[in-house]
Every structure is written in structure tokens, then in C-alpha cells.
C-alpha positions as CSV (number, residue, x, y, z in Angstrom):
1,M,22.6,15.4,-8.6
2,P,22.9,12.3,-6.4
3,K,21.9,9.0,-7.9
4,L,18.5,7.9,-6.9
5,T,18.0,4.6,-5.0
6,A,15.7,1.9,-6.4
7,R,13.1,2.9,-3.7
8,Q,13.2,6.5,-4.7
9,E,12.9,5.7,-8.4
10,L,9.8,3.6,-7.7
11,A,8.3,6.3,-5.5
12,H,8.7,8.9,-8.3
13,L,6.6,6.7,-10.6
14,I,3.6,6.8,-8.2
15,E,0.8,9.3,-8.2
16,H,-0.8,9.1,-4.7
17,T,-4.5,9.3,-5.5
18,L,-7.6,10.4,-3.6
19,R,-10.7,11.3,-5.7
20,S,-13.4,9.7,-3.6
21,A,-16.6,11.7,-3.0
22,D,-16.3,11.5,0.7
23,A,-12.7,12.6,1.0
24,T,-12.4,15.1,3.9
25,R,-9.9,17.8,4.7
26,A,-8.1,15.4,7.1
27,D,-7.9,12.8,4.3
28,I,-6.2,15.3,2.0
29,D,-3.8,16.2,4.8
30,R,-2.9,12.6,5.2
31,L,-2.5,12.1,1.5
32,C,-0.1,14.9,1.1
33,S,1.8,14.0,4.3
34,E,2.3,10.5,2.9
35,A,3.4,11.8,-0.5
36,R,6.0,14.0,1.2
37,T,7.2,11.2,3.5
38,H,7.6,8.6,0.7
39,G,8.7,11.0,-2.1
40,F,5.9,10.2,-4.4
41,G,6.1,11.9,-7.8
42,S,2.6,13.5,-7.5
43,V,-0.8,13.4,-5.9
44,C,-4.2,13.5,-7.7
45,V,-7.2,15.2,-6.1
46,N,-10.6,16.7,-7.2
47,G,-10.8,20.3,-8.0
48,S,-12.2,21.6,-4.7
49,R,-9.1,20.2,-2.9
50,V,-6.4,21.7,-5.2
51,I,-5.8,24.8,-3.1
52,Q,-5.5,22.8,0.1
53,A,-3.1,20.3,-1.5
54,V,-1.0,22.9,-3.2
55,H,-0.5,24.6,0.2
56,L,0.5,21.3,1.9
57,L,3.0,20.4,-0.8
58,E,4.8,23.8,-0.8
59,E,8.6,23.6,-0.8
60,T,8.5,19.9,-1.9
61,E,9.1,18.3,-5.3
62,V,5.7,16.5,-5.2
63,K,3.5,17.7,-8.1
64,L,-0.3,18.0,-8.1
65,T,-2.7,16.7,-10.6
66,C,-6.3,17.9,-10.7
67,A,-9.0,15.5,-12.0
68,V,-11.4,17.3,-14.4
69,G,-14.8,15.9,-15.4
70,F,-14.1,12.8,-13.3
71,P,-15.4,10.1,-13.3
72,L,-18.0,10.3,-16.1
73,G,-16.5,12.7,-18.5
74,A,-20.0,13.5,-19.8
75,S,-20.3,17.1,-18.6
76,D,-20.5,20.0,-21.1
77,A,-17.2,20.9,-22.8
78,D,-17.4,24.4,-21.4
79,T,-17.8,23.1,-17.9
80,K,-14.6,21.0,-18.3
81,R,-12.8,24.0,-19.6
82,Y,-13.9,26.1,-16.7
83,E,-12.8,23.4,-14.3
84,T,-9.4,23.4,-16.0
85,E,-9.0,27.2,-15.8
86,V,-9.9,27.2,-12.0
87,A,-7.4,24.4,-11.4
88,I,-4.6,26.2,-13.2
89,D,-5.4,29.4,-11.4
90,S,-5.1,27.4,-8.1
91,D,-1.6,26.3,-9.2
92,A,-2.2,22.7,-10.2
93,H,0.7,21.3,-12.1
94,F,-1.1,18.7,-14.3
95,I,-4.7,18.3,-15.6
96,E,-6.3,14.9,-16.0
97,V,-9.5,15.1,-18.0
98,S,-12.0,12.3,-18.4
99,L,-12.9,11.6,-22.0
100,N,-16.4,12.0,-23.2
101,I,-17.0,8.3,-23.9
102,G,-20.5,8.6,-25.3
103,R,-19.4,11.1,-27.9
104,L,-16.5,8.8,-28.9
105,K,-18.9,5.9,-29.2
106,D,-21.2,8.1,-31.4
107,G,-18.2,8.5,-33.8
108,D,-18.2,12.2,-33.1
109,D,-14.5,12.6,-33.3
110,A,-14.7,16.2,-34.2
111,Y,-16.5,17.0,-30.9
112,V,-14.0,14.9,-28.8
113,L,-11.0,16.5,-30.5
114,R,-12.4,20.0,-30.1
115,E,-13.1,19.5,-26.4
116,L,-9.6,18.1,-25.8
117,R,-7.9,20.9,-27.7
118,D,-9.9,23.4,-25.6
119,I,-8.7,21.7,-22.4
120,V,-5.1,21.8,-23.6
121,E,-5.5,25.5,-24.4
122,A,-7.1,26.2,-21.0
123,A,-4.3,24.4,-19.2
124,D,-1.9,27.2,-20.3
125,E,1.0,24.9,-21.1
126,R,0.5,22.7,-18.1
127,P,0.6,19.0,-19.2
128,V,-2.9,17.4,-19.9
129,S,-3.6,13.7,-19.6
130,V,-6.7,12.1,-20.9
131,Y,-8.4,9.5,-18.7
132,L,-9.8,6.5,-20.6
133,D,-12.1,4.0,-18.9
134,V,-10.9,0.6,-20.0
135,M,-14.0,-1.0,-18.6
136,L,-16.2,0.9,-21.1
137,L,-14.0,1.1,-24.2
138,T,-13.2,-1.6,-26.8
139,G,-9.7,-2.0,-28.1
140,E,-10.5,-0.1,-31.3
141,E,-12.1,2.7,-29.2
142,L,-9.0,2.9,-27.0
143,R,-6.9,3.1,-30.2
144,Q,-9.0,5.9,-31.6
145,A,-9.1,7.8,-28.3
146,A,-5.3,7.6,-28.1
147,I,-5.0,9.0,-31.6
148,L,-7.3,11.9,-30.7
149,T,-5.3,12.6,-27.6
150,V,-2.1,13.0,-29.6
151,N,-3.9,15.1,-32.2
152,A,-5.1,17.4,-29.4
153,A,-1.5,17.9,-28.2
154,A,-2.2,16.4,-24.8
155,K,0.9,14.9,-23.1
156,G,-0.5,11.8,-21.5
157,I,-3.1,9.0,-21.4
158,T,-4.4,7.5,-18.3
159,L,-5.9,4.0,-18.4
160,G,-8.3,3.4,-15.5
161,G,-11.9,2.5,-14.7
162,G,-12.5,2.3,-11.0
163,S,-11.5,-0.2,-8.3
164,D,-12.4,-3.2,-10.4
165,A,-10.4,-2.2,-13.4
166,T,-7.2,-4.1,-14.4
167,T,-5.1,-2.8,-17.2
168,T,-3.1,-5.5,-19.0
169,A,0.2,-5.2,-20.7
170,E,-1.6,-5.8,-24.0
171,L,-3.8,-2.7,-23.5
172,V,-0.8,-0.6,-22.6
173,K,1.0,-1.8,-25.8
174,L,-2.2,-1.1,-27.9
175,V,-2.4,2.4,-26.6
176,R,1.4,3.0,-26.9
177,D,1.4,1.7,-30.5
178,A,-1.5,4.1,-31.4
179,A,-0.1,7.1,-29.5
180,G,3.6,6.7,-30.2
181,G,6.6,6.9,-27.9
182,D,6.5,10.5,-26.8
183,I,3.3,10.4,-24.7
184,G,3.1,9.4,-21.1
185,V,0.9,6.4,-20.2
186,K,-0.4,6.2,-16.6
187,I,-2.2,3.2,-15.2
188,D,-4.8,4.0,-12.6
189,Q,-6.0,1.3,-10.2
190,R,-6.2,0.6,-6.5
191,S,-3.0,-1.3,-6.1
192,F,0.0,-2.9,-7.9
193,T,2.7,-5.4,-7.0
194,L,6.3,-4.9,-7.9
195,A,5.8,-7.6,-10.5
196,D,2.8,-5.8,-12.0
197,I,4.8,-2.6,-12.3
198,A,7.7,-4.3,-14.0
199,V,5.5,-5.9,-16.6
200,L,3.6,-2.6,-17.3
201,V,6.7,-0.5,-17.5
202,N,8.1,-3.0,-20.0
203,A,4.9,-2.6,-22.0
204,G,5.2,1.2,-22.1
205,A,3.7,2.6,-18.9
206,T,5.4,5.6,-17.3
207,R,3.4,6.3,-14.2
208,F,1.1,4.6,-11.7
209,G,-1.9,6.2,-10.1
210,M,-2.9,4.3,-7.0
211,T,-4.5,4.6,-3.6
212,D,-2.4,1.9,-2.0
213,G,1.0,3.3,-2.7
214,V,2.0,3.4,1.0
215,K,1.3,-0.3,1.3
216,L,3.5,-1.0,-1.7
217,M,6.4,1.1,-0.2
218,A,5.9,-0.7,3.1
219,S,6.3,-4.1,1.4
220,L,9.8,-3.2,0.1
221,P,12.9,-4.5,1.9
222,E,14.5,-2.0,4.2
223,Q,17.3,0.0,2.7
224,K,20.8,-0.8,4.2
């Protein structure tokens, strides 16, 4: 296998993301076209766009993540399971489920763990990542959510919280320390600089969900 360039290695870390409520068919077409052009590792869309995106990404190495229970995470556990089953039947490669934050704050760890285990089971061996809103969770709650994620046999944790969220290296280290070294940690926010990515990778991040990935790639020096 040929050695990847630095540009390709960076692109593989990016999950090109479009989960907005007003995303149209044309928007998804553009998202997938950009992912193919730049060699992004994956795209992330809502459930109703999975079939379209899968078709557009056929015969490429770009993977597809389906957001489940996004953005609130407060829907019934059976609803989340059904969303997951539909996404898997539609050939999604990864599931990213939003944590039920209210239940976690209630201290109802049994409910949270049972729900996450149900999602992992419904994903039928496709990797599941658990989306944690850093704007709504304390450090201790993030730690507990990370432990529950591991106990549910999920493969990843996503730290996000909308366009205003900023995940620091300290939060990444906190979650990494709680979850251990084997789990993936994705940071989800609108944009990153190269310096941001370097700091967060050093803290333990493994992937970056962003809407401005094309801008980041355009800012890089041209390859010679």
C-alpha cells in the first residue's frame, strides 16, 4: 500500500458533517462530492439521508455515519433502537447516538447503560459512538458517561455541543483517562485549525467531525 501524504492523513481524520434540519438533497449531493474529492474518512448525516449518501459514496473508501437521537438524545430508548436498525438496514457503516443527558443527570446509570447496550446490539457489529454534549455536562458527568460507554461495548465517544461548543485538550484527556486507550474519541465542532488538531490529537482525539473541512483543506499548502 502506498504511503499516504500528510494531506491524505489529515483528510482521513475528518468526518464531513451535515445534520442541519434544512439540509436538502442537493446539500447531501455536495457533501458527498466534497468527501470524495478530498478523501475524507467519512460523512455524517441524519437518518433520512442515509440511503442517498450510501448511493453517492458507492465504490469509494468514504464511510457513512448515521446520527441517532440527534441532537437531544431524549427520545424513547425503543425509538433510538429502531432508528439504529433502519440505518443499519440502509447500509450505514457507523452509528452515532446522542446520550440521554437527563437520565444521566438523574443518576439513572442503569437506564443509560441498558439503552446504550440496546443500540450496540441493534447496530449488528457496526461501530457505535456515543455523542456527549460538552455544553450540558460537568466534568464528572463526562467521566461517568465515558465509563458507561465503555461498559456498553461502544467503540467511540464524540464530544460536541453545537456550533458554539469548543472542546479543550483538558476535556479530551479527561474522557480518554476515563474510557481508556482503546476507544475512539471524535471532536465535533464547526471548524478547526491545524494547530487545534495537533493539540487535540496529542490529548487523545482520533477523529474530527466538522462542517468546514473543505475550508481547512483549502488552507493547506499545495502539494509539490
